[in-house]
CHARMM internal coordinates of N, CA and C (Angstrom, degrees):
IC EDIT
DIST 1 N 1 CA 1.4253
DIST 1 CA 1 C 1.4997
ANGL 1 N 1 CA 1 C 107.73
DIST 1 C 2 N 1.3694
ANGL 1 CA 1 C 2 N 116.39
DIHE 1 N 1 CA 1 C 2 N 147.56
DIST 2 N 2 CA 1.4055
ANGL 1 C 2 N 2 CA 121.15
DIHE 1 CA 1 C 2 N 2 CA 173.40
DIST 2 CA 2 C 1.5968
ANGL 2 N 2 CA 2 C 103.55
DIHE 1 C 2 N 2 CA 2 C -134.38
DIST 2 C 3 N 1.3551
ANGL 2 CA 2 C 3 N 119.98
DIHE 2 N 2 CA 2 C 3 N 139.89
DIST 3 N 3 CA 1.4047
ANGL 2 C 3 N 3 CA 120.36
DIHE 2 CA 2 C 3 N 3 CA 178.48
DIST 3 CA 3 C 1.4812
ANGL 3 N 3 CA 3 C 107.84
DIHE 2 C 3 N 3 CA 3 C -165.52
DIST 3 C 4 N 1.3227
ANGL 3 CA 3 C 4 N 114.56
DIHE 3 N 3 CA 3 C 4 N 164.77
DIST 4 N 4 CA 1.5588
ANGL 3 C 4 N 4 CA 118.20
DIHE 3 CA 3 C 4 N 4 CA 173.42
DIST 4 CA 4 C 1.5742
ANGL 4 N 4 CA 4 C 104.44
DIHE 3 C 4 N 4 CA 4 C -98.79
DIST 4 C 5 N 1.2662
ANGL 4 CA 4 C 5 N 108.31
DIHE 4 N 4 CA 4 C 5 N 171.23
DIST 5 N 5 CA 1.5424
ANGL 4 C 5 N 5 CA 119.22
DIHE 4 CA 4 C 5 N 5 CA 179.73
DIST 5 CA 5 C 1.4762
ANGL 5 N 5 CA 5 C 108.28
DIHE 4 C 5 N 5 CA 5 C -134.08
DIST 5 C 6 N 1.3092
ANGL 5 CA 5 C 6 N 118.36
DIHE 5 N 5 CA 5 C 6 N 118.75
DIST 6 N 6 CA 1.5074
ANGL 5 C 6 N 6 CA 120.52
DIHE 5 CA 5 C 6 N 6 CA 168.96
DIST 6 CA 6 C 1.3983
ANGL 6 N 6 CA 6 C 109.74
DIHE 5 C 6 N 6 CA 6 C -140.03
DIST 6 C 7 N 1.2779
ANGL 6 CA 6 C 7 N 109.99
DIHE 6 N 6 CA 6 C 7 N 143.09
DIST 7 N 7 CA 1.5561
ANGL 6 C 7 N 7 CA 120.52
DIHE 6 CA 6 C 7 N 7 CA -177.85
DIST 7 CA 7 C 1.6192
ANGL 7 N 7 CA 7 C 109.20
DIHE 6 C 7 N 7 CA 7 C 46.86
DIST 7 C 8 N 1.2157
ANGL 7 CA 7 C 8 N 117.13
DIHE 7 N 7 CA 7 C 8 N 43.95
DIST 8 N 8 CA 1.5958
ANGL 7 C 8 N 8 CA 117.19
DIHE 7 CA 7 C 8 N 8 CA -171.11
DIST 8 CA 8 C 1.4711
ANGL 8 N 8 CA 8 C 123.17
DIHE 7 C 8 N 8 CA 8 C 68.62
DIST 8 C 9 N 1.3527
ANGL 8 CA 8 C 9 N 115.10
DIHE 8 N 8 CA 8 C 9 N 0.06
DIST 9 N 9 CA 1.5736
ANGL 8 C 9 N 9 CA 118.34
DIHE 8 CA 8 C 9 N 9 CA -176.39
DIST 9 CA 9 C 1.4657
ANGL 9 N 9 CA 9 C 109.87
DIHE 8 C 9 N 9 CA 9 C -112.23
DIST 9 C 10 N 1.3007
ANGL 9 CA 9 C 10 N 119.99
DIHE 9 N 9 CA 9 C 10 N 141.68
DIST 10 N 10 CA 1.3839
ANGL 9 C 10 N 10 CA 124.60
DIHE 9 CA 9 C 10 N 10 CA 171.62
DIST 10 CA 10 C 1.4944
ANGL 10 N 10 CA 10 C 114.65
DIHE 9 C 10 N 10 CA 10 C -68.92
DIST 10 C 11 N 1.2282
ANGL 10 CA 10 C 11 N 120.41
DIHE 10 N 10 CA 10 C 11 N 142.31
DIST 11 N 11 CA 1.4771
ANGL 10 C 11 N 11 CA 123.83
DIHE 10 CA 10 C 11 N 11 CA 176.57
DIST 11 CA 11 C 1.4517
ANGL 11 N 11 CA 11 C 109.21
DIHE 10 C 11 N 11 CA 11 C -137.68
DIST 11 C 12 N 1.3158
ANGL 11 CA 11 C 12 N 115.53
DIHE 11 N 11 CA 11 C 12 N 141.64
DIST 12 N 12 CA 1.4249
ANGL 11 C 12 N 12 CA 124.49
DIHE 11 CA 11 C 12 N 12 CA 179.49
DIST 12 CA 12 C 1.5582
ANGL 12 N 12 CA 12 C 111.79
DIHE 11 C 12 N 12 CA 12 C 61.69
DIST 12 C 13 N 1.3270
ANGL 12 CA 12 C 13 N 119.43
DIHE 12 N 12 CA 12 C 13 N 44.86
DIST 13 N 13 CA 1.4652
ANGL 12 C 13 N 13 CA 117.66
DIHE 12 CA 12 C 13 N 13 CA -172.36
DIST 13 CA 13 C 1.5245
ANGL 13 N 13 CA 13 C 107.34
DIHE 12 C 13 N 13 CA 13 C -76.71
DIST 13 C 14 N 1.2283
ANGL 13 CA 13 C 14 N 116.36
DIHE 13 N 13 CA 13 C 14 N 144.06
DIST 14 N 14 CA 1.5233
ANGL 13 C 14 N 14 CA 123.03
DIHE 13 CA 13 C 14 N 14 CA 171.93
DIST 14 CA 14 C 1.4625
ANGL 14 N 14 CA 14 C 113.16
DIHE 13 C 14 N 14 CA 14 C -148.58
DIST 14 C 15 N 1.4302
ANGL 14 CA 14 C 15 N 116.20
DIHE 14 N 14 CA 14 C 15 N 133.01
DIST 15 N 15 CA 1.3719
ANGL 14 C 15 N 15 CA 114.28
DIHE 14 CA 14 C 15 N 15 CA 176.62
DIST 15 CA 15 C 1.5832
ANGL 15 N 15 CA 15 C 108.65
DIHE 14 C 15 N 15 CA 15 C -107.31
DIST 15 C 16 N 1.2836
ANGL 15 CA 15 C 16 N 111.19
DIHE 15 N 15 CA 15 C 16 N 159.51
DIST 16 N 16 CA 1.3880
ANGL 15 C 16 N 16 CA 123.18
DIHE 15 CA 15 C 16 N 16 CA -171.74
DIST 16 CA 16 C 1.5287
ANGL 16 N 16 CA 16 C 117.34
DIHE 15 C 16 N 16 CA 16 C -149.45
DIST 16 C 17 N 1.2191
ANGL 16 CA 16 C 17 N 125.41
DIHE 16 N 16 CA 16 C 17 N 141.72
DIST 17 N 17 CA 1.3661
ANGL 16 C 17 N 17 CA 125.07
DIHE 16 CA 16 C 17 N 17 CA -168.74
DIST 17 CA 17 C 1.5701
ANGL 17 N 17 CA 17 C 112.14
DIHE 16 C 17 N 17 CA 17 C -102.71
DIST 17 C 18 N 1.1923
ANGL 17 CA 17 C 18 N 119.62
DIHE 17 N 17 CA 17 C 18 N -14.84
DIST 18 N 18 CA 1.4592
ANGL 17 C 18 N 18 CA 123.84
DIHE 17 CA 17 C 18 N 18 CA 178.46
DIST 18 CA 18 C 1.6115
ANGL 18 N 18 CA 18 C 113.05
DIHE 17 C 18 N 18 CA 18 C -95.84
DIST 18 C 19 N 1.2393
ANGL 18 CA 18 C 19 N 116.57
DIHE 18 N 18 CA 18 C 19 N -179.82
DIST 19 N 19 CA 1.4813
ANGL 18 C 19 N 19 CA 119.66
DIHE 18 CA 18 C 19 N 19 CA 176.73
DIST 19 CA 19 C 1.5044
ANGL 19 N 19 CA 19 C 110.35
DIHE 18 C 19 N 19 CA 19 C -72.36
DIST 19 C 20 N 1.3281
ANGL 19 CA 19 C 20 N 115.59
DIHE 19 N 19 CA 19 C 20 N 143.31
DIST 20 N 20 CA 1.5264
ANGL 19 C 20 N 20 CA 118.98
DIHE 19 CA 19 C 20 N 20 CA 179.07
DIST 20 CA 20 C 1.4853
ANGL 20 N 20 CA 20 C 106.46
DIHE 19 C 20 N 20 CA 20 C -74.53
DIST 20 C 21 N 1.3237
ANGL 20 CA 20 C 21 N 109.92
DIHE 20 N 20 CA 20 C 21 N 123.39
DIST 21 N 21 CA 1.4336
ANGL 20 C 21 N 21 CA 117.13
DIHE 20 CA 20 C 21 N 21 CA 172.60
DIST 21 CA 21 C 1.5562
ANGL 21 N 21 CA 21 C 111.10
DIHE 20 C 21 N 21 CA 21 C -103.20
DIST 21 C 22 N 1.3683
ANGL 21 CA 21 C 22 N 116.53
DIHE 21 N 21 CA 21 C 22 N 165.61
DIST 22 N 22 CA 1.5149
ANGL 21 C 22 N 22 CA 115.91
DIHE 21 CA 21 C 22 N 22 CA 177.61
DIST 22 CA 22 C 1.4621
ANGL 22 N 22 CA 22 C 110.60
DIHE 21 C 22 N 22 CA 22 C -73.22
DIST 22 C 23 N 1.4389
ANGL 22 CA 22 C 23 N 120.13
DIHE 22 N 22 CA 22 C 23 N -18.78
DIST 23 N 23 CA 1.5311
ANGL 22 C 23 N 23 CA 118.16
DIHE 22 CA 22 C 23 N 23 CA 176.04
DIST 23 CA 23 C 1.3513
ANGL 23 N 23 CA 23 C 106.72
DIHE 22 C 23 N 23 CA 23 C -79.27
DIST 23 C 24 N 1.3113
ANGL 23 CA 23 C 24 N 125.07
DIHE 23 N 23 CA 23 C 24 N -38.24
DIST 24 N 24 CA 1.4324
ANGL 23 C 24 N 24 CA 129.43
DIHE 23 CA 23 C 24 N 24 CA -178.05
DIST 24 CA 24 C 1.5936
ANGL 24 N 24 CA 24 C 106.09
DIHE 23 C 24 N 24 CA 24 C -62.33
DIST 24 C 25 N 1.3142
ANGL 24 CA 24 C 25 N 113.58
DIHE 24 N 24 CA 24 C 25 N -52.59
DIST 25 N 25 CA 1.5046
ANGL 24 C 25 N 25 CA 119.22
DIHE 24 CA 24 C 25 N 25 CA -179.28
DIST 25 CA 25 C 1.4629
ANGL 25 N 25 CA 25 C 111.07
DIHE 24 C 25 N 25 CA 25 C -56.20
DIST 25 C 26 N 1.2687
ANGL 25 CA 25 C 26 N 116.91
DIHE 25 N 25 CA 25 C 26 N -51.11
DIST 26 N 26 CA 1.5922
ANGL 25 C 26 N 26 CA 119.65
DIHE 25 CA 25 C 26 N 26 CA -178.59
DIST 26 CA 26 C 1.4991
ANGL 26 N 26 CA 26 C 114.38
DIHE 25 C 26 N 26 CA 26 C -58.09
DIST 26 C 27 N 1.3456
ANGL 26 CA 26 C 27 N 106.86
DIHE 26 N 26 CA 26 C 27 N -40.21
DIST 27 N 27 CA 1.5956
ANGL 26 C 27 N 27 CA 111.34
DIHE 26 CA 26 C 27 N 27 CA 176.28
DIST 27 CA 27 C 1.5063
ANGL 27 N 27 CA 27 C 114.09
DIHE 26 C 27 N 27 CA 27 C -65.29
DIST 27 C 28 N 1.2788
ANGL 27 CA 27 C 28 N 116.38
DIHE 27 N 27 CA 27 C 28 N -41.82
DIST 28 N 28 CA 1.5066
ANGL 27 C 28 N 28 CA 125.87
DIHE 27 CA 27 C 28 N 28 CA 177.56
DIST 28 CA 28 C 1.6048
ANGL 28 N 28 CA 28 C 107.33
DIHE 27 C 28 N 28 CA 28 C -62.08
DIST 28 C 29 N 1.3463
ANGL 28 CA 28 C 29 N 113.16
DIHE 28 N 28 CA 28 C 29 N -44.35
DIST 29 N 29 CA 1.4549
ANGL 28 C 29 N 29 CA 117.85
DIHE 28 CA 28 C 29 N 29 CA -178.90
DIST 29 CA 29 C 1.4492
ANGL 29 N 29 CA 29 C 112.03
DIHE 28 C 29 N 29 CA 29 C -61.68
DIST 29 C 30 N 1.3496
ANGL 29 CA 29 C 30 N 119.57
DIHE 29 N 29 CA 29 C 30 N -48.95
DIST 30 N 30 CA 1.4432
ANGL 29 C 30 N 30 CA 125.87
DIHE 29 CA 29 C 30 N 30 CA -174.01
DIST 30 CA 30 C 1.5097
ANGL 30 N 30 CA 30 C 113.19
DIHE 29 C 30 N 30 CA 30 C -75.25
DIST 30 C 31 N 1.3266
ANGL 30 CA 30 C 31 N 112.43
DIHE 30 N 30 CA 30 C 31 N -38.95
DIST 31 N 31 CA 1.5374
ANGL 30 C 31 N 31 CA 114.04
DIHE 30 CA 30 C 31 N 31 CA -175.67
DIST 31 CA 31 C 1.4711
ANGL 31 N 31 CA 31 C 118.21
DIHE 30 C 31 N 31 CA 31 C -88.05
DIST 31 C 32 N 1.3409
ANGL 31 CA 31 C 32 N 113.50
DIHE 31 N 31 CA 31 C 32 N -28.16
DIST 32 N 32 CA 1.5474
ANGL 31 C 32 N 32 CA 119.03
DIHE 31 CA 31 C 32 N 32 CA -171.26
DIST 32 CA 32 C 1.6280
ANGL 32 N 32 CA 32 C 108.46
DIHE 31 C 32 N 32 CA 32 C -115.39
DIST 32 C 33 N 1.2834
ANGL 32 CA 32 C 33 N 116.51
DIHE 32 N 32 CA 32 C 33 N -52.67
DIST 33 N 33 CA 1.5206
ANGL 32 C 33 N 33 CA 114.23
DIHE 32 CA 32 C 33 N 33 CA -173.91
DIST 33 CA 33 C 1.4764
ANGL 33 N 33 CA 33 C 113.83
DIHE 32 C 33 N 33 CA 33 C -73.55
DIST 33 C 34 N 1.3639
ANGL 33 CA 33 C 34 N 118.78
DIHE 33 N 33 CA 33 C 34 N -53.25
DIST 34 N 34 CA 1.4587
ANGL 33 C 34 N 34 CA 119.34
DIHE 33 CA 33 C 34 N 34 CA -177.09
DIST 34 CA 34 C 1.5669
ANGL 34 N 34 CA 34 C 117.59
DIHE 33 C 34 N 34 CA 34 C -52.91
DIST 34 C 35 N 1.3126
ANGL 34 CA 34 C 35 N 116.53
DIHE 34 N 34 CA 34 C 35 N -39.14
DIST 35 N 35 CA 1.4981
ANGL 34 C 35 N 35 CA 121.35
DIHE 34 CA 34 C 35 N 35 CA 176.73
DIST 35 CA 35 C 1.5798
ANGL 35 N 35 CA 35 C 112.33
DIHE 34 C 35 N 35 CA 35 C -62.11
DIST 35 C 36 N 1.2304
ANGL 35 CA 35 C 36 N 120.19
DIHE 35 N 35 CA 35 C 36 N -29.86
DIST 36 N 36 CA 1.4580
ANGL 35 C 36 N 36 CA 130.29
DIHE 35 CA 35 C 36 N 36 CA -173.62
DIST 36 CA 36 C 1.5716
ANGL 36 N 36 CA 36 C 107.74
DIHE 35 C 36 N 36 CA 36 C -81.14
DIST 36 C 37 N 1.4134
ANGL 36 CA 36 C 37 N 120.43
DIHE 36 N 36 CA 36 C 37 N -20.87
DIST 37 N 37 CA 1.4476
ANGL 36 C 37 N 37 CA 118.81
DIHE 36 CA 36 C 37 N 37 CA -173.04
DIST 37 CA 37 C 1.4957
ANGL 37 N 37 CA 37 C 111.01
DIHE 36 C 37 N 37 CA 37 C -84.77
DIST 37 C 38 N 1.3829
ANGL 37 CA 37 C 38 N 112.77
DIHE 37 N 37 CA 37 C 38 N 150.84
DIST 38 N 38 CA 1.4266
ANGL 37 C 38 N 38 CA 120.32
DIHE 37 CA 37 C 38 N 38 CA 169.27
DIST 38 CA 38 C 1.4640
ANGL 38 N 38 CA 38 C 115.06
DIHE 37 C 38 N 38 CA 38 C -90.67
DIST 38 C 39 N 1.2782
ANGL 38 CA 38 C 39 N 121.95
DIHE 38 N 38 CA 38 C 39 N 160.65
DIST 39 N 39 CA 1.4968
ANGL 38 C 39 N 39 CA 124.37
DIHE 38 CA 38 C 39 N 39 CA 175.24
DIST 39 CA 39 C 1.5336
ANGL 39 N 39 CA 39 C 113.76
DIHE 38 C 39 N 39 CA 39 C -96.00
DIST 39 C 40 N 1.1526
ANGL 39 CA 39 C 40 N 118.72
DIHE 39 N 39 CA 39 C 40 N 129.20
DIST 40 N 40 CA 1.4472
ANGL 39 C 40 N 40 CA 137.86
DIHE 39 CA 39 C 40 N 40 CA -5.56
DIST 40 CA 40 C 1.5977
ANGL 40 N 40 CA 40 C 110.53
DIHE 39 C 40 N 40 CA 40 C -81.44
DIST 40 C 41 N 1.2068
ANGL 40 CA 40 C 41 N 114.51
DIHE 40 N 40 CA 40 C 41 N 150.92
DIST 41 N 41 CA 1.5467
ANGL 40 C 41 N 41 CA 122.45
DIHE 40 CA 40 C 41 N 41 CA 178.52
DIST 41 CA 41 C 1.4539
ANGL 41 N 41 CA 41 C 102.53
DIHE 40 C 41 N 41 CA 41 C -133.96
DIST 41 C 42 N 1.4917
ANGL 41 CA 41 C 42 N 112.35
DIHE 41 N 41 CA 41 C 42 N 152.28
DIST 42 N 42 CA 1.5323
ANGL 41 C 42 N 42 CA 124.24
DIHE 41 CA 41 C 42 N 42 CA 169.83
DIST 42 CA 42 C 1.4991
ANGL 42 N 42 CA 42 C 107.45
DIHE 41 C 42 N 42 CA 42 C -111.28
DIST 42 C 43 N 1.2153
ANGL 42 CA 42 C 43 N 121.52
DIHE 42 N 42 CA 42 C 43 N 124.28
DIST 43 N 43 CA 1.4104
ANGL 42 C 43 N 43 CA 121.84
DIHE 42 CA 42 C 43 N 43 CA 177.24
DIST 43 CA 43 C 1.5150
ANGL 43 N 43 CA 43 C 113.94
DIHE 42 C 43 N 43 CA 43 C -110.45
DIST 43 C 44 N 1.3573
ANGL 43 CA 43 C 44 N 114.49
DIHE 43 N 43 CA 43 C 44 N 122.13
DIST 44 N 44 CA 1.5804
ANGL 43 C 44 N 44 CA 119.21
DIHE 43 CA 43 C 44 N 44 CA -177.62
DIST 44 CA 44 C 1.3921
ANGL 44 N 44 CA 44 C 100.70
DIHE 43 C 44 N 44 CA 44 C -119.33
DIST 44 C 45 N 1.3487
ANGL 44 CA 44 C 45 N 111.61
DIHE 44 N 44 CA 44 C 45 N 130.60
DIST 45 N 45 CA 1.6303
ANGL 44 C 45 N 45 CA 121.35
DIHE 44 CA 44 C 45 N 45 CA 175.07
DIST 45 CA 45 C 1.4509
ANGL 45 N 45 CA 45 C 100.88
DIHE 44 C 45 N 45 CA 45 C -105.27
DIST 45 C 46 N 1.3511
ANGL 45 CA 45 C 46 N 116.35
DIHE 45 N 45 CA 45 C 46 N 127.84
DIST 46 N 46 CA 1.4223
ANGL 45 C 46 N 46 CA 125.09
DIHE 45 CA 45 C 46 N 46 CA 175.47
DIST 46 CA 46 C 1.5323
ANGL 46 N 46 CA 46 C 109.22
DIHE 45 C 46 N 46 CA 46 C -124.64
END
COOR INIT
IC SEED 1 N 1 CA 1 C
IC BUILD
């Protein structure tokens, strides 16, 4: 699963069955995570 976390709530959650690749992460980031964020937002990738 990949998801964002804001105010204790998951945002843009997505499950996947294969290995996470940089292409998959970038697509999820651009198509699913970014549209859910408010301005301003700080993104920390861990």
